[in-house]
C-alpha positions, 0 to 999 in steps of 0.5 A: 269524476264521473258517478256509478250511474254515469259510467254503467250508463255510458257503458249500457251501449256496449252491454245492449251490443254484447246482449244482441250478438250472443242472442244471434250466435246462441238463442237458446242461452235466453228465455224472453221473460227471463231477460226482460225481468233481468232489464226491469230489475237492473232499472229497479236497482239502479233506481234504489242505488240513486236514491241511497246515494242521496243519503249515503254520499253526504255519509261518505264525506262526513266519514272522509274527514276523518281519514287516517291519510289523504291519499293524492290522486295519481295513476299508482293511488288509482290502481291501490284504489281498484286493487283494494276495493276488488279485494273488498268486493270479494270479501262482500260477495263470499259474506253475501253467500254466507250471511242470511241478511246479505243473501236477501239482495244477492239471491236475486242474481243467483235466482234464474236458471239461466246463463247469458249476458242479461243475467249480469243485469239481474240485481236486486233493489235491496242491496243499499238497505242490506248494507252493501255499501259498508264494504266500500267505507275502509277505503274512505277511512284510508283516504280515498275520495268517495268519487273514487270510490264509486268509481273504481266500484263501477268499474268493477261491476261492468268488467264482471258484465262479460263474465256471465256467458257461456259462449266463451271457454277457456282463456289460458294464462288469463284464467290463472289471474282473471275471473272469467267466465269459465270461473263465474259460470261455475260460481251461479252453478247449484250442483253441490260441487261447485257451490259458494266457489270463485267469488272473485270481482275481477281477480280470481287470485283472492278465491285461490288465497283464501280457499274458495277456488275451484275449477271445472269437473269435466263430467259435472253438467252446470245447473244453473239457479239456486239452492232450495226454495226458488222464487215464482216468476214475477218481478215481486216474488224474485226481489222478495221471496227470500225475505219471507223465507227469513222473516218464517225462520226470524218468527219461529225463533225463540229470543234475540240471541236465536233471532240474531243468529238466523240474520247471521248464519248461512241461508242454506242452514236454514232450509 
């Protein structure tokens, strides 16, 4: 079974073609330095993931020996794995906005003030460090083989590339079931009415089930970027600016209990 990196690598020509076409149609949605940063951040992210997998794969196989069931590889189990991983992705994504420790990585993706296909590449090399992988371990403990888990993670992330655009409007009935560019533009907005909404990976149904869905406000112009202190326009700052903010909060916190609160509470409560 193809690994995460191979699936994304094989799809990379499609991603590049989409970016080129979008740029030709709407060059005003791009800024050269921002897009170059996005590409470099993607490469750093992939490099960090490759290094992390060399450590994590033995751990995943070790965990799999304690699985509750032995899940065979069939069309139904692959579909079930995709659905379960999308559900877990929703909770990972929601937690990444509500827990400052996880926000250290996820803030990188939200730090651009532009929305285009290259924004999907804007990822953090800190994801393995903060523990994104922990959210996939329930699947391994249920009985899904690690290769399948990582494959559906990659497919989920590949789908999400295509929701990072301003060129696609409402998509009719698809809006009721799937995450779409309309839903995801709202997620990237820094407007107060849009904050912490539409966490979906592939299916928007999770947001509707758990009360985090919102639709477009007709008279509210979307502003992209983050609330509070923004990083400087350098790769170092984009990756680690939020770490400095959290570190300052931890230094000011008195005692273990308050430090733990700073780590686990919502980042916007700390600004």
